[in-house]
C-alpha positions as CSV (number, residue, x, y, z in Angstrom):
1,M,153.0,126.7,-39.4
2,K,153.3,130.0,-41.3
3,L,151.0,132.9,-40.4
4,D,149.4,132.6,-43.8
5,D,148.2,129.1,-43.0
6,I,146.4,130.0,-39.7
7,G,143.3,131.3,-41.5
8,F,143.0,134.9,-40.2
9,Y,143.4,137.2,-43.2
10,T,144.8,140.0,-41.1
11,L,147.7,137.8,-39.8
12,T,150.1,137.3,-42.6
13,E,153.8,136.8,-43.2
14,Q,153.8,140.0,-45.4
15,R,152.4,142.0,-42.5
16,A,155.0,140.6,-40.0
17,E,157.8,141.5,-42.4
18,A,156.8,145.1,-42.8
19,A,155.0,146.2,-39.7
20,S,156.2,149.4,-38.0
21,S,154.7,152.5,-36.5
22,I,154.5,154.0,-40.0
23,S,153.3,151.0,-42.0
24,P,149.7,150.8,-43.1
25,L,147.3,150.1,-40.2
26,W,146.4,146.5,-40.8
27,R,143.5,146.0,-38.5
28,C,141.5,148.2,-36.2
29,E,138.4,147.4,-34.1
30,L,135.9,150.0,-33.0
31,I,133.5,149.3,-30.1
32,L,130.2,151.0,-31.1
33,T,128.1,150.3,-28.0
34,S,128.1,148.4,-24.7
35,R,124.4,147.6,-25.2
36,C,123.3,144.0,-26.1
37,N,120.0,142.3,-26.4
38,L,121.4,139.0,-25.0
39,N,122.8,138.0,-21.7
40,C,125.6,135.5,-22.3
41,K,126.9,134.2,-19.0
42,Y,130.6,134.2,-20.1
43,C,130.5,137.7,-21.6
44,R,133.3,140.0,-20.5
45,R,131.6,143.3,-20.4
46,L,133.3,146.6,-21.0
47,R,134.7,148.7,-18.2
48,K,131.9,150.7,-16.6
49,D,133.9,153.9,-16.8
50,I,134.2,153.6,-20.6
51,N,131.1,154.6,-22.5
52,P,131.8,153.5,-26.1
53,D,128.7,155.1,-27.6
54,I,130.4,158.5,-28.3
55,G,128.3,159.5,-31.3
56,L,128.6,159.5,-35.1
57,L,130.9,162.5,-35.6
58,K,133.4,161.2,-33.0
59,F,133.3,157.7,-34.5
60,I,134.1,159.2,-37.9
61,E,137.0,161.2,-36.4
62,V,138.4,157.9,-35.1
63,L,138.0,156.3,-38.5
64,R,139.6,159.4,-40.2
65,I,142.7,159.0,-38.0
66,W,142.9,155.3,-38.9
67,M,142.4,156.0,-42.6
68,D,145.1,158.6,-42.6
69,G,147.3,155.7,-41.4
70,G,146.4,153.5,-44.4
71,L,143.7,151.4,-42.7
72,R,143.3,148.1,-44.5
73,N,140.8,146.2,-42.3
74,V,138.2,147.4,-39.8
75,R,135.9,145.5,-37.4
76,F,132.8,146.9,-35.7
77,S,131.9,145.2,-32.4
78,G,130.2,145.8,-29.1
79,G,128.1,144.9,-27.1
80,E,125.9,144.2,-30.1
81,P,127.1,146.7,-32.9
82,T,123.9,146.4,-34.9
83,L,122.1,148.2,-32.1
84,Y,124.0,151.3,-32.9
85,P,121.6,153.3,-35.2
86,D,124.3,154.8,-37.5
87,I,126.3,151.7,-38.2
88,G,125.4,151.9,-41.9
89,R,126.8,155.4,-42.2
90,L,130.1,154.3,-40.6
91,V,130.2,151.5,-43.2
92,D,129.7,154.0,-45.9
93,Y,132.5,156.1,-44.6
94,C,134.9,153.1,-44.6
95,V,133.9,152.2,-48.2
96,E,134.5,155.8,-49.3
97,G,137.9,155.7,-47.6
98,G,139.0,152.6,-49.5
99,V,139.0,150.1,-46.6
100,E,139.4,146.7,-48.1
101,R,137.7,144.5,-45.4
102,I,134.8,145.7,-43.3
103,A,133.8,143.2,-40.6
104,I,131.0,143.1,-38.1
105,S,131.0,140.9,-34.9
106,T,127.3,140.2,-34.1
107,N,125.2,137.8,-32.2
108,G,123.1,137.1,-35.3
109,T,119.8,138.4,-33.9
110,A,119.4,141.5,-36.0
111,S,116.8,141.5,-38.8
112,L,117.8,140.0,-42.1
113,R,116.8,143.3,-43.6
114,L,119.5,145.1,-41.6
115,Y,122.1,142.5,-42.5
116,D,121.2,142.8,-46.2
117,D,121.5,146.6,-45.9
118,L,125.0,146.3,-44.4
119,L,126.0,143.8,-47.0
120,A,124.8,146.1,-49.8
121,R,126.7,149.0,-48.3
122,G,130.0,147.1,-48.3
123,V,130.3,144.8,-45.3
124,N,132.2,141.7,-46.4
125,D,132.9,139.8,-43.2
126,F,130.3,138.7,-40.6
127,S,131.5,137.0,-37.4
128,I,128.4,135.5,-35.7
129,S,128.3,133.9,-32.3
130,L,126.7,130.5,-31.9
131,D,127.7,128.4,-28.9
132,S,125.6,125.2,-29.5
133,G,124.2,122.8,-32.1
134,C,120.8,122.8,-30.5
135,C,118.3,125.5,-29.5
136,S,117.9,124.6,-25.8
137,I,121.6,124.8,-24.9
138,G,122.1,127.7,-27.4
139,D,119.3,129.7,-25.8
140,K,120.8,128.9,-22.3
141,M,124.2,130.2,-23.4
142,A,122.7,133.3,-24.9
143,G,120.4,134.0,-22.0
144,K,117.3,134.5,-24.2
145,N,114.7,132.2,-25.7
146,G,114.7,132.1,-29.5
147,A,118.2,133.6,-29.9
148,W,119.7,130.4,-31.2
149,E,117.1,129.9,-34.0
150,T,117.4,133.5,-35.1
151,A,121.2,133.3,-35.2
152,V,121.1,130.1,-37.2
153,A,118.7,131.7,-39.7
154,S,121.1,134.6,-40.1
155,I,124.0,132.3,-40.7
156,R,122.1,130.4,-43.3
157,H,121.1,133.6,-45.0
158,L,124.5,135.3,-45.1
159,T,126.8,132.3,-45.7
160,P,126.1,132.0,-49.5
161,L,126.5,135.8,-49.9
162,T,129.8,136.7,-48.2
163,Y,132.6,135.6,-45.8
164,V,131.0,134.3,-42.6
165,T,132.7,132.8,-39.6
166,V,131.1,131.5,-36.4
167,G,132.6,132.1,-33.0
168,M,131.9,129.3,-30.4
169,V,132.7,129.7,-26.7
170,F,132.8,126.6,-24.6
171,T,132.1,126.4,-20.9
172,D,130.8,123.7,-18.5
173,D,127.3,124.4,-19.8
174,N,128.1,123.2,-23.4
175,I,131.4,121.4,-23.5
176,E,129.8,117.9,-23.4
177,E,128.1,118.5,-26.8
178,C,131.1,120.3,-28.3
179,I,131.7,117.7,-31.1
180,D,128.1,117.7,-32.3
181,A,127.9,121.5,-32.0
182,V,131.0,122.0,-34.2
183,K,129.7,119.5,-36.7
184,F,126.4,121.3,-36.9
185,V,128.1,124.7,-37.6
186,H,130.3,123.0,-40.2
187,G,127.1,121.8,-41.9
188,L,125.9,125.4,-42.2
189,G,128.7,125.9,-44.8
190,V,130.5,128.7,-43.0
191,A,134.0,129.7,-44.0
192,D,135.6,129.1,-40.6
193,I,134.9,128.2,-37.0
194,R,136.7,130.0,-34.1
195,I,136.5,127.8,-31.0
196,I,137.6,129.3,-27.7
197,P,137.2,128.5,-24.0
198,A,135.6,131.1,-21.8
199,A,138.2,133.3,-20.1
200,Q,136.8,132.2,-16.8
201,Q,137.6,128.6,-17.6
202,N,140.8,128.7,-19.7
203,R,141.0,125.0,-20.5
204,V,142.6,123.1,-23.4
205,L,139.8,122.0,-25.6
206,T,141.0,118.4,-25.9
207,Q,137.4,117.1,-26.4
208,L,137.5,118.6,-29.9
209,C,140.5,116.6,-30.9
210,A,138.1,113.9,-32.0
211,L,136.6,116.0,-34.8
212,P,136.7,114.3,-38.2
213,Q,139.5,115.3,-40.6
214,D,137.1,116.5,-43.3
215,V,135.7,119.1,-40.8
216,L,139.1,120.3,-39.9
217,D,140.2,120.4,-43.6
218,A,137.3,122.8,-44.3
219,H,138.2,125.4,-41.7
220,P,141.8,126.7,-41.3
221,I,141.3,128.5,-38.0
222,L,139.5,125.5,-36.5
223,H,142.3,123.2,-37.8
224,Y,145.0,125.5,-36.3
225,R,143.3,125.4,-32.8
226,I,142.8,121.6,-32.9
227,L,146.5,121.1,-33.8
228,N,147.4,123.2,-30.7
229,A,144.9,121.3,-28.5
230,Q,146.6,118.0,-29.6
231,E,149.9,119.5,-28.3
232,S,148.1,120.6,-25.1
233,V,148.7,124.3,-26.1
234,P,146.0,126.5,-24.6
235,V,144.2,129.2,-26.6
236,R,144.9,131.8,-23.9
237,G,148.1,132.7,-22.1
238,L,151.8,133.2,-22.7
239,N,154.5,130.6,-22.4
240,R,157.9,131.2,-21.1
241,E,159.5,131.1,-24.5
242,D,157.1,133.6,-26.0
243,S,158.0,137.2,-27.0
244,H,157.9,139.8,-24.2
245,K,156.5,142.4,-26.6
246,C,153.2,143.0,-28.2
247,W,154.3,143.9,-31.7
248,L,150.7,143.6,-32.9
249,A,150.0,147.0,-31.3
250,L,152.2,148.7,-34.0
251,D,149.5,148.4,-36.7
252,D,146.5,147.0,-34.8
253,I,144.2,149.3,-32.6
254,A,141.2,148.6,-30.4
255,T,139.2,151.6,-29.5
256,A,136.3,152.3,-27.1
257,G,134.9,155.6,-25.9
258,G,137.6,157.6,-27.6
259,Y,140.4,155.6,-25.9
260,H,142.8,153.1,-27.5
261,F,143.8,149.9,-25.8
262,P,146.6,147.3,-26.5
263,C,144.0,145.0,-27.9
264,V,140.3,144.1,-27.6
265,I,141.0,141.3,-25.2
266,Y,142.9,143.7,-22.9
267,L,140.0,146.0,-23.0
268,R,137.5,143.3,-22.1
269,E,139.6,142.1,-19.2
270,Q,139.3,145.6,-17.7
271,G,142.8,146.7,-18.6
272,D,144.0,150.3,-18.7
273,Y,143.9,152.2,-22.0
274,I,147.1,153.4,-23.6
275,G,145.7,156.9,-24.3
276,K,143.1,159.0,-26.0
277,M,142.6,158.6,-29.7
278,S,144.6,161.4,-31.5
279,D,146.8,162.0,-34.5
280,T,149.8,160.8,-32.4
281,V,148.2,157.4,-31.7
282,R,150.9,155.4,-33.6
283,M,153.7,157.1,-31.8
284,D,151.9,156.6,-28.5
285,R,151.5,152.9,-29.2
286,A,155.2,152.4,-30.2
287,K,156.3,154.1,-27.0
288,W,153.9,151.8,-25.0
289,I,155.4,148.7,-26.7
290,S,159.0,149.8,-25.9
291,H,158.2,150.1,-22.2
292,H,155.8,147.2,-21.8
293,D,156.7,143.6,-20.9
294,T,153.8,141.3,-21.6
295,H,155.2,138.7,-19.2
296,M,155.0,141.2,-16.3
297,D,151.4,142.1,-17.2
298,K,148.8,139.8,-15.5
299,I,146.2,140.4,-18.3
300,C,148.7,139.6,-21.1
301,K,150.2,136.7,-19.2
302,A,146.9,135.0,-18.7
303,N,144.9,136.0,-21.7
304,C,147.0,136.6,-24.8
305,L,145.5,134.6,-27.6
306,D,147.4,131.9,-29.5
307,V,147.3,133.8,-32.8
308,C,148.7,136.9,-31.2
309,R,151.5,134.9,-29.5
310,D,152.4,133.3,-32.8
311,Y,152.3,136.6,-34.6
312,N,154.5,138.4,-32.1
313,N,157.0,135.5,-32.0
314,R,157.2,135.4,-35.8
315,Y,157.6,139.2,-36.0
316,E,160.5,138.9,-33.6
317,Q,162.1,136.1,-35.6
318,L,161.9,138.2,-38.8
319,R,163.2,141.3,-37.1
320,N,166.2,139.4,-35.6
321,Y,166.9,137.8,-39.0
322,L,167.0,141.2,-40.7
323,I,169.2,142.6,-38.0
324,N,171.6,139.7,-38.5
325,L,171.7,140.2,-42.2
326,Q,172.6,143.8,-41.8
327,E,175.5,142.8,-39.5
328,V,176.9,140.2,-42.0
């Protein structure tokens, strides 16, 4: 499967062919706050020594550094990013800077007025969490009564207006109803569905292999993960034959509290940051890649996502192909 067929618009063959420490920044994720109004059991909270809520001016400085590097796509997340009071001003800054895709990862419980305001300002990607097809299990997963109904209402409202995906985490609490849950989300008309096991229970989601073909055909990312499940390939973790380098870090940055991390998964798994955000961030990340072996890193070894594995493997294939061409 080509990268273009997976379904993530930031993971493309074009990107893998051109990525370097000086190519345009393809994707950056900014953690705005650790605060959240829900209490999901599986949530991997941020490191306690990293306070992401560094204030508007410092957030703008981070975005300025990224834009100087040709930022194409940005994602605001948290915690719950809609709890950050100046999120609209950050969206404005990105629009003014020519960022093509502005995404927000949210639990879907903010007011529709706020979501409409963000949409009007220029947000064109909402990733909303919904872990069940029924309110009782959904509220149990979210740790708050009424959260499921509010999130469903937000999904119904936003789906006709822009690109909306739903993230579904599966644990022992909801795995038994996973087929019905995915069918329910499919019925909401969303663009895609991102299924994933909780990090604490990194299982192959074989139960979902029974999903109807018409559901899979409607959602490329879902289809990709089901194909992997059919081959007993887990969502998380490196295989022996996978690349030993995280080439994604060349043009993909996750930042919290003014520090940049290898990726957002690494951040949430309590991993060390690479360094402080500065104008040398691209050079710092290229140096980190050259010295870092993902197979010797417990976090990367256990938690690297399937799409990241496939991207890094593809990048290496293309890199070796070009080197061989030059030697001919």
